[in-house]
PASEBA-1860 file (N, C-alpha, C; in nm, 3 decimals):
! residues 69
1> MDLLKEMA> 7.903/12.887/-3.945/7.957/12.789/-3.854/8.102/12.824/-3.817 ~ 8.173/12.886/-3.911/8.310/12.924/-3.881/8.316/13.032/-3.774 ~ 8.220/13.123/-3.777/8.215/13.228/-3.676/8.192/13.169/-3.537 ~ 8.107/13.068/-3.529/8.081/13.003/-3.401/8.207/12.934/-3.347 ~ 8.282/12.869/-3.434/8.406/12.803/-3.392/8.510/12.907/-3.347 ~ 8.516/13.019/-3.420/8.610/13.125/-3.381/8.573/13.184/-3.245 ~ 8.444/13.203/-3.222/8.401/13.256/-3.093/8.430/13.157/-2.981 ~ 8.408/13.029/-3.005/8.437/12.927/-2.904/8.586/12.925/-2.872
9> NAFIILIR> 8.669/12.933/-2.975/8.814/12.936/-2.951/8.856/13.062/-2.876 ~ 8.792/13.174/-2.905/8.823/13.298/-2.833/8.785/13.285/-2.686 ~ 8.670/13.224/-2.657/8.629/13.205/-2.518/8.726/13.113/-2.444 ~ 8.770/13.008/-2.511/8.865/12.917/-2.448/8.995/12.989/-2.414 ~ 9.043/13.069/-2.508/9.166/13.145/-2.484/9.147/13.245/-2.370 ~ 9.033/13.315/-2.368/9.005/13.411/-2.261/8.997/13.342/-2.125 ~ 8.936/13.226/-2.119/8.926/13.152/-1.993/9.064/13.112/-1.946 ~ 9.146/13.058/-2.035/9.281/13.014/-1.997/9.368/13.130/-1.949
17> VGVVLRVI> 9.364/13.241/-2.023/9.445/13.358/-1.984/9.395/13.414/-1.852 ~ 9.265/13.423/-1.835/9.208/13.476/-1.711/9.244/13.391/-1.591 ~ 9.241/13.259/-1.607/9.276/13.169/-1.497/9.423/13.185/-1.460 ~ 9.509/13.190/-1.559/9.652/13.205/-1.531/9.680/13.336/-1.459 ~ 9.622/13.444/-1.508/9.646/13.575/-1.446/9.590/13.579/-1.303 ~ 9.475/13.521/-1.282/9.415/13.522/-1.148/9.496/13.438/-1.050 ~ 9.547/13.323/-1.094/9.630/13.240/-1.007/9.760/13.312/-0.973 ~ 9.820/13.378/-1.070/9.941/13.456/-1.044/9.912/13.566/-0.943
25> FCFIKIGS> 9.800/13.635/-0.959/9.761/13.740/-0.866/9.746/13.684/-0.724 ~ 9.681/13.568/-0.713/9.662/13.507/-0.581/9.796/13.468/-0.518 ~ 9.888/13.414/-0.599/10.020/13.379/-0.545/10.097/13.502/-0.499 ~ 10.083/13.612/-0.571/10.149/13.736/-0.529/10.090/13.785/-0.398 ~ 9.958/13.780/-0.385/9.894/13.823/-0.260/9.929/13.731/-0.144 ~ 9.944/13.600/-0.171/9.984/13.507/-0.065/10.124/13.541/-0.016 ~ 10.214/13.572/-0.109/10.351/13.605/-0.071/10.364/13.738/0.000 ~ 10.279/13.833/-0.034/10.294/13.966/0.024/10.218/13.985/0.154
33> NGQESEVY> 10.110/13.910/0.174/10.028/13.929/0.293/10.009/13.795/0.362 ~ 10.080/13.773/0.469/10.075/13.645/0.539/9.945/13.620/0.613 ~ 9.878/13.727/0.656/9.756/13.711/0.734/9.640/13.660/0.651 ~ 9.635/13.697/0.526/9.523/13.657/0.440/9.562/13.545/0.344 ~ 9.667/13.471/0.374/9.713/13.369/0.281/9.612/13.256/0.266 ~ 9.543/13.221/0.373/9.443/13.113/0.363/9.328/13.152/0.270 ~ 9.289/13.278/0.273/9.180/13.325/0.188/9.221/13.314/0.041 ~ 9.343/13.356/0.009/9.388/13.351/-0.129/9.420/13.210/-0.175
41> KKKARNIV> 9.458/13.122/-0.084/9.476/12.981/-0.120/9.342/12.920/-0.159 ~ 9.238/12.954/-0.084/9.104/12.903/-0.116/9.057/12.959/-0.250 ~ 9.083/13.088/-0.275/9.045/13.148/-0.402/9.119/13.081/-0.518 ~ 9.248/13.053/-0.500/9.326/12.987/-0.605/9.272/12.847/-0.631 ~ 9.234/12.776/-0.526/9.177/12.642/-0.544/9.045/12.650/-0.619 ~ 8.962/12.749/-0.586/8.834/12.766/-0.656/8.856/12.801/-0.804 ~ 8.959/12.876/-0.834/8.990/12.910/-0.972/9.029/12.784/-1.050 ~ 9.107/12.698/-0.988/9.147/12.573/-1.054/9.024/12.485/-1.078
49> VFYIIAES> 8.934/12.479/-0.981/8.811/12.400/-0.998/8.728/12.458/-1.113 ~ 8.716/12.591/-1.119/8.645/12.655/-1.229/8.707/12.619/-1.363 ~ 8.839/12.620/-1.370/8.908/12.589/-1.495/8.880/12.445/-1.538 ~ 8.884/12.353/-1.445/8.856/12.212/-1.477/8.714/12.196/-1.529 ~ 8.619/12.262/-1.464/8.479/12.253/-1.508/8.462/12.317/-1.645 ~ 8.525/12.433/-1.668/8.512/12.502/-1.796/8.570/12.418/-1.909 ~ 8.686/12.359/-1.888/8.746/12.274/-1.992/8.661/12.150/-2.016 ~ 8.602/12.096/-1.911/8.517/11.977/-1.925/8.394/12.009/-2.009
57> VWEIKDIV> 8.336/12.125/-1.988/8.218/12.164/-2.065/8.253/12.172/-2.214 ~ 8.367/12.231/-2.247/8.405/12.241/-2.388/8.433/12.104/-2.448 ~ 8.493/12.015/-2.372/8.519/11.880/-2.424/8.390/11.803/-2.444 ~ 8.298/11.816/-2.351/8.168/11.748/-2.367/8.094/11.803/-2.489 ~ 8.103/11.934/-2.509/8.041/11.995/-2.628/8.101/11.936/-2.755 ~ 8.233/11.925/-2.759/8.299/11.868/-2.877/8.260/11.723/-2.901 ~ 8.245/11.645/-2.794/8.203/11.506/-2.807/8.062/11.497/-2.862 ~ 7.972/11.578/-2.809/7.833/11.575/-2.853/7.822/11.621/-2.998
65> VGYYG> 7.890/11.728/-3.033/7.886/11.777/-3.171/7.947/11.674/-3.265 ~ 8.055/11.610/-3.224/8.117/11.508/-3.309/8.029/11.385/-3.326 ~ 7.956/11.351/-3.222/7.871/11.232/-3.228/7.746/11.257/-3.313 ~ 7.682/11.370/-3.291/7.557/11.398/-3.361/7.577/11.480/-3.488 ~ 7.695/11.540/-3.505/7.715/11.631/-3.618/7.769/11.569/-3.736
END
């Protein structure tokens, strides 16, 4: 069970780091290329939506495990 918790924590950290790096990348591309700024703004918004959904899934998992476990 400890291995499962460690893997879950590793996935959470990977998701958070990946989201931060991707948003930074999109902001850099928005600043450097004015013509494609709308595309990268949409990508950044989609990344934020993904992050919210990913965090919600982990919280729901914790609630279910706490309730039934």
